[in-house]
VEXDO-298352 format. One record per residue: residue number from 0; residue in one letter; chain; x negated, y, z negated of N, C-alpha, C in turn. Coordinates in steps of 0.02 Angstrom, whole numbers, plus 50000, padded with zeros to 5 digits. Each point is the difference from the previous one (the first is absolute). Example, Ala and Ser with C-alpha at 12.3 -4.5 7.8 and 13.67 -1.06 7.14 Angstrom:
% VEXDO-298352
REC|0|a|A|49340|49716|49610|50045|50059|50000|49955|50060|50000 $
REC|1|s|A|50018|50053|50036|49958|50059|49997|50039|50055|49963 $
% end
This chain:
% VEXDO-298352
REC|0|m|A|45773|55812|45509|49961|49961|50047|50012|49942|50004 $
REC|1|e|A|49992|49980|50050|50012|49916|50000|49955|49963|49993 $
REC|2|v|A|50021|49928|49966|49948|49957|50013|50039|49951|50011 $
REC|3|a|A|49931|49946|50013|49990|49934|50049|50008|49961|49923 $
REC|4|v|A|50047|49937|49972|50009|49981|49959|49968|49926|50032 $
REC|5|w|A|49926|49971|49959|49982|49943|50035|50009|49949|49927 $
REC|6|d|A|50059|49925|49993|50024|49961|49977|49927|49960|49999 $
REC|7|t|A|49991|49990|49917|49945|49959|49970|50014|49954|49962 $
REC|8|y|A|49951|49926|50014|50017|49967|49945|49938|49949|49997 $
REC|9|v|A|49972|49980|49959|49970|49987|49972|49987|49950|49942 $
REC|10|q|A|49973|49947|50019|50009|49948|49937|49926|50014|49951 $
REC|11|r|A|50031|49978|49953|49966|50012|49955|49987|49925|49950 $
REC|12|k|A|49940|50003|49967|49951|49941|49986|50041|49958|49927 $
REC|13|d|A|50058|50014|49973|50027|50002|49942|50078|49965|50042 $
REC|14|g|A|50006|49989|50090|50044|49969|50038|50049|50060|50002 $
REC|15|k|A|50012|50070|49960|50060|50037|50023|49982|50044|50061 $
REC|16|t|A|50053|50018|50048|49979|50026|50061|50018|50079|49993 $
REC|17|m|A|49955|50035|49983|50017|50087|50021|50003|50018|50042 $
REC|18|h|A|50077|50036|50006|50013|50044|50050|49984|50061|49979 $
REC|19|f|A|49971|50048|50049|49991|50102|50001|50021|50014|50052 $
REC|20|d|A|50004|50054|50002|49986|50048|50058|49966|50031|50006 $
REC|21|v|A|49946|50008|50053|49953|50081|50037|50031|50031|50038 $
REC|22|l|A|49995|50044|49973|50030|50074|50049|49951|50029|50018 $
REC|23|v|A|50003|50020|50072|49939|50049|50049|50078|50047|50033 $
REC|24|p|A|49945|50060|50032|50054|50030|50019|50003|49955|50064 $
REC|25|s|A|50077|50036|50039|50024|49955|50064|49962|50000|50046 $
REC|26|d|A|49939|50048|50006|49956|49993|50073|49946|49970|49982 $
REC|27|f|A|50007|49961|49950|49909|49965|49999|50050|49924|50001 $
REC|28|n|A|49952|49963|50057|50007|49921|49979|49919|49982|50038 $
REC|29|n|A|49950|50029|49943|49945|49931|50004|50007|49951|49935 $
REC|30|e|A|50015|49934|50046|50008|49968|49944|49944|49951|49933 $
REC|31|e|A|49956|50042|50041|49936|49955|49936|49974|50064|49971 $
REC|32|q|A|50040|50069|50019|50003|50025|49935|50053|50008|49950 $
REC|33|i|A|50059|49953|50006|50044|49988|49973|49990|49965|49974 $
REC|34|l|A|49988|49932|50011|49981|49944|49954|49908|50025|49948 $
REC|35|g|A|49993|50039|50042|49939|50036|49923|50022|50039|49937 $
REC|36|y|A|50050|50011|50051|50036|50048|49926|50045|49964|49958 $
REC|37|g|A|50027|49947|50019|50029|49951|49955|49934|49962|49967 $
REC|38|n|A|49974|49974|50042|49924|49965|49946|49985|50039|49939 $
REC|39|s|A|49988|50073|50024|49988|50045|49946|50033|49994|49949 $
REC|40|y|A|50067|50022|50013|50064|49983|49919|49967|49953|49974 $
REC|41|l|A|49990|49955|50044|50001|49917|49977|49949|50006|49956 $
REC|42|s|A|49949|50020|50026|49912|50003|49946|50019|50015|49931 $
REC|43|n|A|50066|50060|49982|50007|50019|49939|50033|49932|49938 $
REC|44|k|A|50045|49992|50026|50042|49954|49975|49951|49934|49954 $
REC|45|n|A|50019|49990|49948|49972|49946|49934|50017|49940|50008 $
REC|46|f|A|49994|49964|50093|50012|49931|50001|49986|50013|50073 $
REC|47|e|A|49989|49929|50011|49967|49986|50072|50054|49999|50058 $
REC|48|t|A|49989|49994|50052|50031|49997|50063|49970|49980|50063 $
REC|49|l|A|50032|49973|50047|49975|49936|50054|50015|50103|50034 $
REC|50|k|A|49945|49958|50052|49987|50055|50051|50049|50040|50036 $
REC|51|l|A|49996|50060|50017|50057|50021|50020|49984|50025|50060 $
REC|52|t|A|50068|49952|50076|49974|50025|50053|50059|50002|50053 $
REC|53|t|A|49987|50025|50048|50069|50011|50042|50065|49967|49998 $
REC|54|e|A|49971|49925|49982|50089|49965|50006|50031|50016|49938 $
REC|55|l|A|49962|50027|49960|50045|50011|49918|50024|50076|49987 $
REC|56|c|A|49985|50038|50089|50013|50066|49971|50008|50039|50077 $
REC|57|n|A|50060|50009|50002|50020|50027|50058|50041|50057|49992 $
REC|58|f|A|50010|50040|50070|50038|50050|49991|50079|49982|50013 $
REC|59|c|A|50043|50033|49936|50046|49994|50019|50056|50072|49998 $
REC|60|h|A|49998|50040|50007|50029|50067|50013|49980|50065|49984 $
REC|61|i|A|50019|50068|50013|50006|50050|50009|50047|50023|49934 $
REC|62|e|A|49963|50040|49956|50051|50027|49944|49982|50061|49989 $
REC|63|t|A|50042|50069|49974|49979|50063|49969|49957|49984|49935 $
REC|64|a|A|49946|50027|49997|49970|49999|49934|50010|50037|49955 $
REC|65|p|A|50010|49968|49933|50014|50058|49919|49957|50034|49989 $
REC|66|k|A|49983|50028|49955|49946|50079|50023|49936|49950|49964 $
REC|67|s|A|50042|49958|49949|49920|49933|49960|49935|49967|50060 $
REC|68|v|A|50056|49976|50048|49985|49983|50044|49937|50046|50049 $
REC|69|i|A|50034|50070|50004|49964|50052|50058|49925|50013|49947 $
REC|70|d|A|50044|49992|49937|49895|50005|49964|49985|49959|49995 $
REC|71|d|A|50005|49946|49986|49945|49968|50018|49957|49981|50060 $
REC|72|i|A|50048|49985|50059|49971|50013|50069|49958|50055|49981 $
REC|73|s|A|50024|50068|50002|49955|50054|49990|49916|50001|49982 $
REC|74|k|A|50000|49941|49941|49954|49983|49953|49948|49964|50042 $
REC|75|k|A|50034|49934|50013|49954|49946|50001|50039|49971|50084 $
REC|76|g|A|50036|50041|50025|50008|49960|50073|50068|49954|49996 $
REC|77|y|A|50014|49967|49941|50054|49954|49993|50032|50013|49952 $
REC|78|s|A|50063|49940|49988|50022|50009|49931|50013|49925|50006 $
REC|79|i|A|50034|49962|49936|50005|49924|49991|50094|50026|49964 $
REC|80|i|A|50028|49953|50008|50066|49979|49955|49996|49959|49985 $
REC|81|e|A|49998|49976|49937|50007|49929|49967|50063|49970|50016 $
REC|82|m|A|50015|49924|50016|50050|49981|50001|50001|49953|49972 $
REC|83|e|A|49987|49948|49976|49999|49912|49981|49922|49992|49969 $
REC|84|n|A|49987|49996|49932|49964|49962|49990|49940|50024|50007 $
REC|85|c|A|49985|50073|49979|49947|50027|50018|49970|50020|49929 $
REC|86|n|A|50031|49974|49931|49951|50008|49955|49989|49953|49947 $
% end
């Protein structure tokens, strides 16, 4: 399965910058929904962040997804890969 990778940066209220990727099927390009996925992920964190906007979440590239990402997308429509300051 090919997925679109949306590179995302969000400022935490403690001053750190989070970096994570939102992965969706490669033919999915509804930016509002992709932001919704990112905000859903953020709502489960035990710290506060600033609001996620289109300036902070941008399409980056297409790649082949591993099984764990395919499973996530099958269950909830998206997958998150945590990169920096996500915990």
